[in-house]
N, C-alpha and C positions, 0 to 999 in steps of 0.2 A: 414576460417571464422567459428566461432561457430554458432551452432543452438540455437537461443534465444527463451526461453520459459517464458511466463508471467503467474504469478499466481495472480488472483484478486478475489475480493468478498467484500461484505459489512462487516462492523465492527462486530466481533463476529461470522463470518461464519466459521472460522477455517483455513484461508489461511496461517497463521503462523505455525499452526500444520502441514499442508501439506508441507510447506517449510522446517520445521525441520526434517520431515521424509526424504525428498530428501537430505538434508544436511547430515543426518546420513548414507544415502546410498552412500555418497561420491561426491555429486554434489555441486558446488559452487552457493551460493544464494546471490543476491544483495537485501538487505532490503531497499526499497525506503523510508519508513517512518523513520527508524532509521538514514539513511544517510541525509535525509532532515533536521531532528532535529540537527544533527551534523553540517551541513553546515549553518544552521540558527544561530549557535553560533560561527562558525569559519571563515566564509567567510565575509570579511570586507564590501563588497558591499551590501550583504544581510542585515547585521547588521545595516548599515547606512539607507538603504531603509525602513526597518521595524521600526526603531527608528523614522524616518521622518514621517511614517504613523501613528504609535501608541503612539509616545512620549517616553520619557526616561524610563518610567515604564515598557516598553516591555522587558527590561533586568534588572536582579538583580545581581550585582557583576559579570558581564560577562556571566551569565547564562540566558537562555531564561525564561521569566516569563510565563510558560506553562498555568497556570490558566487563566491569562489575555488574552493570545492569543486564547485559546480554547473558552472562553466566548465571545470574540470579533468576531471570525470567524463563530461560530455556530449561533449567533444571527443576524448577518448582512451579507446578501448574497453578497452585492457589495464589502464589505471589504474583504470577503473571496476570491472573484475573484481577488482583487488587490494583496493580499498576495500570492495566487497561481501563479499569473503572475510574481512575484518576485522570488519565490522559484523553481517552476517547470523547467524553462529553465536551471538553474544551476544544479539541480538534474539530469536532462537528460544528460547534458554534463559530469557530474560526472560518470554516468552509462556508457556512451560511453568510457570514459577513463578506467574504470574498465574492460570493454569488451576487449579493446586493450591489457591490461596487463595480461588477463587470456585467454589461448589458448585451454581450454577444449572443447571437441566436443559439449557438451551441457552446456549452462549457464542459470541460472534461475533468473528472476526478480520478486520479490514480491512487489505488489503495489495495494492499494485500489483504486487508481485513474488512472489506466492504460488507460481507455477510456477517462476520463475527461481531462487528461493531453495531450492526443494525442500520447502518447508513444507506444500505441498498433501498430502503423504503422511500427515500426522498429523491431517488434517481429515476429518470424516464426510460433509460435503456442501459443494459450492462453487457460489456464485452469481457468474456473470460479467455485469458491467454493460457494455453496449455503447452507443455512439453514433457517428454519422457523424463522419468526420475534421474536416470544416469546422465542425461544431457544437462539437466538442471544442476546436479551436483558438480559436474565438470565446469560449467559456466561460473558458478559461484566461487569455486576454488581458484579459477583463473582471474576472476575480478577482485576477490578479497583475499589477497596473498596471506593475510594474518590468520585466516580461518583454517581449521583442520576439518577433515571429512566428518568426524564424529559430531562436531559442532553444527555443520551444515545439516546433517541428518536430524539433529535435535530441533533445529529451526523448522525443517520440513514437517516433522511430527507435530510441532506446536501449532503450526498453521492449518493442520488438517481439519476438515469439516466432517462432522459425523455422517451426514447424509448428502453426499455430493449430488445425488440425483434430484434433491429438493431445490437446488440452486436456481434452475430454470433461467439461465442467462439468455439474452436475446441473440447473442453471437458467440460462437466458440471459435477461437483463432488458434489453429495448430501452428506451433513454432518450433519444430524439430530440426530446422535448418535444411529441410529437403526441398522446400519451395520458397520462392522469393516472398518476403513479408509485405513489401511496399504495395504491390497490386491488390493484395487482400485487404490491407488497411484502407486504401483508396476506395475500394468497392464498398466497404462497410460505411465509411463516412459519407459517401455519395447517397447511399440508401437512407442514412440518418437525416441528411439534409432534406430529403423528400418528406420527412415526418414533421419538420419544423413549421 
């Protein structure tokens, strides 16, 4: 059985950067966000349920209408909960399938919503990537040219956990750009290899 490591953090914290470093070091990474988007377009049950919820405009020529979805879910908490209830269980099953297909000693799961989705319960160790709010906003605006600051703030607020102190991650990785990230990531993965 593989040792399962979760990487989480708010939008713009740098969790994908950490995942990319680990990927370059030879570790397999499951990107929950990318897989969820893929499943939202290819899983017929999800497509039907989202169309029932949001109407035909939720998809354009078989592709997810990302603008409509993001505007809908970040402005309406109850709608966001309904969409998460449709997508999260399928994504968790997809991750479980991925784990059975990959027999590496350590497997990585990247997800902004590890705690919110409850998937933290099946992971052996969690790395929380953190950065100051102003830095996160700046990074997202530089990366996602189509987004406005108000939208980024909505996303940040929608990802907020009620009791951050209850998270209890095994590692907190500060990523404010003041220190090199690579040595910190290598140190953590070396420690995790000792647990396998």
